[in-house]
VEXDODREN-313775 format. One record per residue (C-alpha): x, y, z; chain; residue number from 1. Coordinates in steps of 0.001 Angstrom, whole numbers, plus 500000, padded with zeros to 6 digits. Each point is the difference from the previous one (the first is absolute). Layout:
# residues N
<r c1="X" c2="Y" c3="Z" ch="A" i="NUM"/>
...
***
This chain:
# residues 158
<r c1="378379" c2="381527" c3="891565" ch="A" i="1"/>
<r c1="498489" c2="503229" c3="498691" ch="A" i="2"/>
<r c1="497846" c2="502314" c3="502058" ch="A" i="3"/>
<r c1="496363" c2="500440" c3="499144" ch="A" i="4"/>
<r c1="499089" c2="503286" c3="498329" ch="A" i="5"/>
<r c1="498460" c2="502541" c3="502350" ch="A" i="6"/>
<r c1="496481" c2="499630" c3="498582" ch="A" i="7"/>
<r c1="500046" c2="496226" c3="500694" ch="A" i="8"/>
<r c1="501283" c2="500149" c3="503590" ch="A" i="9"/>
<r c1="497476" c2="499486" c3="502808" ch="A" i="10"/>
<r c1="498757" c2="503168" c3="501668" ch="A" i="11"/>
<r c1="499785" c2="500178" c3="503776" ch="A" i="12"/>
<r c1="498302" c2="502057" c3="502681" ch="A" i="13"/>
<r c1="501118" c2="500244" c3="503619" ch="A" i="14"/>
<r c1="497627" c2="499675" c3="502947" ch="A" i="15"/>
<r c1="500828" c2="501749" c3="503269" ch="A" i="16"/>
<r c1="498783" c2="497617" c3="502700" ch="A" i="17"/>
<r c1="499509" c2="500791" c3="503692" ch="A" i="18"/>
<r c1="500215" c2="497248" c3="502611" ch="A" i="19"/>
<r c1="498426" c2="500132" c3="503441" ch="A" i="20"/>
<r c1="500706" c2="497351" c3="502636" ch="A" i="21"/>
<r c1="500518" c2="499469" c3="503714" ch="A" i="22"/>
<r c1="503135" c2="501568" c3="501544" ch="A" i="23"/>
<r c1="501798" c2="496677" c3="500556" ch="A" i="24"/>
<r c1="499682" c2="498789" c3="496372" ch="A" i="25"/>
<r c1="503242" c2="499608" c3="498066" ch="A" i="26"/>
<r c1="500304" c2="498856" c3="496399" ch="A" i="27"/>
<r c1="502020" c2="500854" c3="496925" ch="A" i="28"/>
<r c1="499587" c2="500574" c3="496273" ch="A" i="29"/>
<r c1="500111" c2="496307" c3="499084" ch="A" i="30"/>
<r c1="497273" c2="499066" c3="502500" ch="A" i="31"/>
<r c1="497798" c2="502785" c3="498619" ch="A" i="32"/>
<r c1="500708" c2="498830" c3="496446" ch="A" i="33"/>
<r c1="499007" c2="496421" c3="500874" ch="A" i="34"/>
<r c1="496751" c2="501150" c3="501647" ch="A" i="35"/>
<r c1="499039" c2="502169" c3="497011" ch="A" i="36"/>
<r c1="500781" c2="497232" c3="497507" ch="A" i="37"/>
<r c1="498007" c2="497478" c3="502036" ch="A" i="38"/>
<r c1="496930" c2="502241" c3="500185" ch="A" i="39"/>
<r c1="500259" c2="500919" c3="496316" ch="A" i="40"/>
<r c1="500052" c2="496309" c3="499035" ch="A" i="41"/>
<r c1="497039" c2="499297" c3="502275" ch="A" i="42"/>
<r c1="497942" c2="503006" c3="498871" ch="A" i="43"/>
<r c1="500896" c2="500244" c3="496298" ch="A" i="44"/>
<r c1="501180" c2="496501" c3="499134" ch="A" i="45"/>
<r c1="503378" c2="498904" c3="498655" ch="A" i="46"/>
<r c1="499671" c2="501397" c3="496475" ch="A" i="47"/>
<r c1="498604" c2="503412" c3="500971" ch="A" i="48"/>
<r c1="502424" c2="500453" c3="502886" ch="A" i="49"/>
<r c1="502885" c2="499353" c3="497607" ch="A" i="50"/>
<r c1="498558" c2="502586" c3="497586" ch="A" i="51"/>
<r c1="499786" c2="502609" c3="502779" ch="A" i="52"/>
<r c1="503717" c2="499407" c3="500793" ch="A" i="53"/>
<r c1="500018" c2="501282" c3="503609" ch="A" i="54"/>
<r c1="503517" c2="500766" c3="501223" ch="A" i="55"/>
<r c1="500944" c2="501669" c3="503304" ch="A" i="56"/>
<r c1="502731" c2="502484" c3="499068" ch="A" i="57"/>
<r c1="500733" c2="501232" c3="503501" ch="A" i="58"/>
<r c1="498486" c2="499678" c3="503453" ch="A" i="59"/>
<r c1="500628" c2="502058" c3="503118" ch="A" i="60"/>
<r c1="498633" c2="498766" c3="503344" ch="A" i="61"/>
<r c1="499884" c2="501845" c3="503306" ch="A" i="62"/>
<r c1="498196" c2="499601" c3="503308" ch="A" i="63"/>
<r c1="496338" c2="499417" c3="499256" ch="A" i="64"/>
<r c1="500129" c2="500267" c3="496234" ch="A" i="65"/>
<r c1="501960" c2="500647" c3="496885" ch="A" i="66"/>
<r c1="499864" c2="500868" c3="496346" ch="A" i="67"/>
<r c1="500907" c2="498261" c3="496771" ch="A" i="68"/>
<r c1="500266" c2="500592" c3="496273" ch="A" i="69"/>
<r c1="498415" c2="497330" c3="497803" ch="A" i="70"/>
<r c1="500552" c2="499810" c3="496239" ch="A" i="71"/>
<r c1="497093" c2="498810" c3="497823" ch="A" i="72"/>
<r c1="499159" c2="499910" c3="496296" ch="A" i="73"/>
<r c1="498369" c2="503199" c3="498772" ch="A" i="74"/>
<r c1="496775" c2="498373" c3="498824" ch="A" i="75"/>
<r c1="499469" c2="498000" c3="503208" ch="A" i="76"/>
<r c1="500063" c2="502627" c3="502765" ch="A" i="77"/>
<r c1="496417" c2="499360" c3="501140" ch="A" i="78"/>
<r c1="500586" c2="496255" c3="500290" ch="A" i="79"/>
<r c1="503205" c2="500685" c3="501938" ch="A" i="80"/>
<r c1="498200" c2="502336" c3="502421" ch="A" i="81"/>
<r c1="497366" c2="497340" c3="500659" ch="A" i="82"/>
<r c1="502586" c2="497263" c3="500567" ch="A" i="83"/>
<r c1="502051" c2="502180" c3="502362" ch="A" i="84"/>
<r c1="496880" c2="500890" c3="501994" ch="A" i="85"/>
<r c1="499436" c2="496273" c3="500634" ch="A" i="86"/>
<r c1="503242" c2="499634" c3="501979" ch="A" i="87"/>
<r c1="499093" c2="499542" c3="503665" ch="A" i="88"/>
<r c1="503212" c2="498575" c3="501464" ch="A" i="89"/>
<r c1="503711" c2="500064" c3="499268" ch="A" i="90"/>
<r c1="502231" c2="497367" c3="501583" ch="A" i="91"/>
<r c1="497103" c2="498949" c3="502245" ch="A" i="92"/>
<r c1="499530" c2="503529" c3="501378" ch="A" i="93"/>
<r c1="496739" c2="501880" c3="499337" ch="A" i="94"/>
<r c1="500316" c2="503061" c3="497741" ch="A" i="95"/>
<r c1="497831" c2="502517" c3="498190" ch="A" i="96"/>
<r c1="501316" c2="500973" c3="496599" ch="A" i="97"/>
<r c1="498628" c2="502841" c3="497912" ch="A" i="98"/>
<r c1="501061" c2="501706" c3="496790" ch="A" i="99"/>
<r c1="500750" c2="503699" c3="500489" ch="A" i="100"/>
<r c1="500483" c2="500829" c3="496343" ch="A" i="101"/>
<r c1="501303" c2="499055" c3="496571" ch="A" i="102"/>
<r c1="502882" c2="501580" c3="498104" ch="A" i="103"/>
<r c1="501769" c2="499555" c3="496700" ch="A" i="104"/>
<r c1="503570" c2="500042" c3="501356" ch="A" i="105"/>
<r c1="501624" c2="498889" c3="503240" ch="A" i="106"/>
<r c1="501226" c2="503499" c3="500824" ch="A" i="107"/>
<r c1="496642" c2="501691" c3="499379" ch="A" i="108"/>
<r c1="498153" c2="497397" c3="502052" ch="A" i="109"/>
<r c1="502432" c2="500300" c3="502925" ch="A" i="110"/>
<r c1="499899" c2="503798" c3="500122" ch="A" i="111"/>
<r c1="496227" c2="500232" c3="499681" ch="A" i="112"/>
<r c1="498762" c2="497143" c3="502202" ch="A" i="113"/>
<r c1="502772" c2="498653" c3="502277" ch="A" i="114"/>
<r c1="500344" c2="502197" c3="503076" ch="A" i="115"/>
<r c1="502352" c2="497777" c3="501973" ch="A" i="116"/>
<r c1="499537" c2="498971" c3="503616" ch="A" i="117"/>
<r c1="497606" c2="502019" c3="502161" ch="A" i="118"/>
<r c1="501276" c2="502294" c3="502702" ch="A" i="119"/>
<r c1="501396" c2="498274" c3="503053" ch="A" i="120"/>
<r c1="497309" c2="499089" c3="502485" ch="A" i="121"/>
<r c1="500272" c2="499042" c3="503611" ch="A" i="122"/>
<r c1="499254" c2="496975" c3="502103" ch="A" i="123"/>
<r c1="498663" c2="500023" c3="503531" ch="A" i="124"/>
<r c1="498142" c2="497843" c3="502459" ch="A" i="125"/>
<r c1="496239" c2="500553" c3="499853" ch="A" i="126"/>
<r c1="496852" c2="498651" c3="501607" ch="A" i="127"/>
<r c1="497438" c2="498665" c3="497532" ch="A" i="128"/>
<r c1="496742" c2="498280" c3="501002" ch="A" i="129"/>
<r c1="501239" c2="499133" c3="503454" ch="A" i="130"/>
<r c1="503385" c2="498591" c3="498961" ch="A" i="131"/>
<r c1="503408" c2="501584" c3="499533" ch="A" i="132"/>
<r c1="502118" c2="499698" c3="496895" ch="A" i="133"/>
<r c1="502691" c2="501673" c3="497949" ch="A" i="134"/>
<r c1="498588" c2="502445" c3="497433" ch="A" i="135"/>
<r c1="501691" c2="500966" c3="496738" ch="A" i="136"/>
<r c1="498689" c2="503366" c3="498810" ch="A" i="137"/>
<r c1="499601" c2="500824" c3="496319" ch="A" i="138"/>
<r c1="498632" c2="503127" c3="498390" ch="A" i="139"/>
<r c1="496296" c2="499153" c3="500306" ch="A" i="140"/>
<r c1="499891" c2="496687" c3="501864" ch="A" i="141"/>
<r c1="501517" c2="498005" c3="502823" ch="A" i="142"/>
<r c1="501092" c2="496342" c3="500043" ch="A" i="143"/>
<r c1="499832" c2="498509" c3="503497" ch="A" i="144"/>
<r c1="501992" c2="496869" c3="500852" ch="A" i="145"/>
<r c1="497854" c2="497968" c3="502391" ch="A" i="146"/>
<r c1="502126" c2="497002" c3="501019" ch="A" i="147"/>
<r c1="501281" c2="499253" c3="496502" ch="A" i="148"/>
<r c1="496792" c2="500858" c3="498116" ch="A" i="149"/>
<r c1="499501" c2="503409" c3="498426" ch="A" i="150"/>
<r c1="496807" c2="502032" c3="500260" ch="A" i="151"/>
<r c1="499394" c2="502953" c3="497686" ch="A" i="152"/>
<r c1="498452" c2="503103" c3="501514" ch="A" i="153"/>
<r c1="499756" c2="503746" c3="499506" ch="A" i="154"/>
<r c1="501552" c2="502527" c3="502405" ch="A" i="155"/>
<r c1="496483" c2="501011" c3="501142" ch="A" i="156"/>
<r c1="499312" c2="496467" c3="501273" ch="A" i="157"/>
<r c1="502843" c2="500105" c3="502534" ch="A" i="158"/>
***
């Protein structure tokens, strides 16, 4: 089978996506792909979600978050951003997903928008609203484990 000429091939853009979640969440690329596809079908419908052609190229997860690269058709970046913003859980775990930026190549998108994991933060036992729990510190916020349930707070609230 012959290749399509360059002017007939589909053109893609790459979305740098940031993921924020609780420290105990653990999921992989395929779970993220399934969640994005599900939300795209719900939000855009079957035909439009197929036209957007969302594909998770790579995903990197760490404690409390992660990042991913999502490939979309060039003329459907706004629809893709809206569908990705609708994702509220991955593998049954609550997440917040946001698009950091859009690039024309994988390499350019990675160098410009993907910073990698944040600096190592500490954990310690803290007292919060009369109860004690284990706190996981991040750059600008703290996640407190109160008997299996996490509470988000800022360092000033402790």
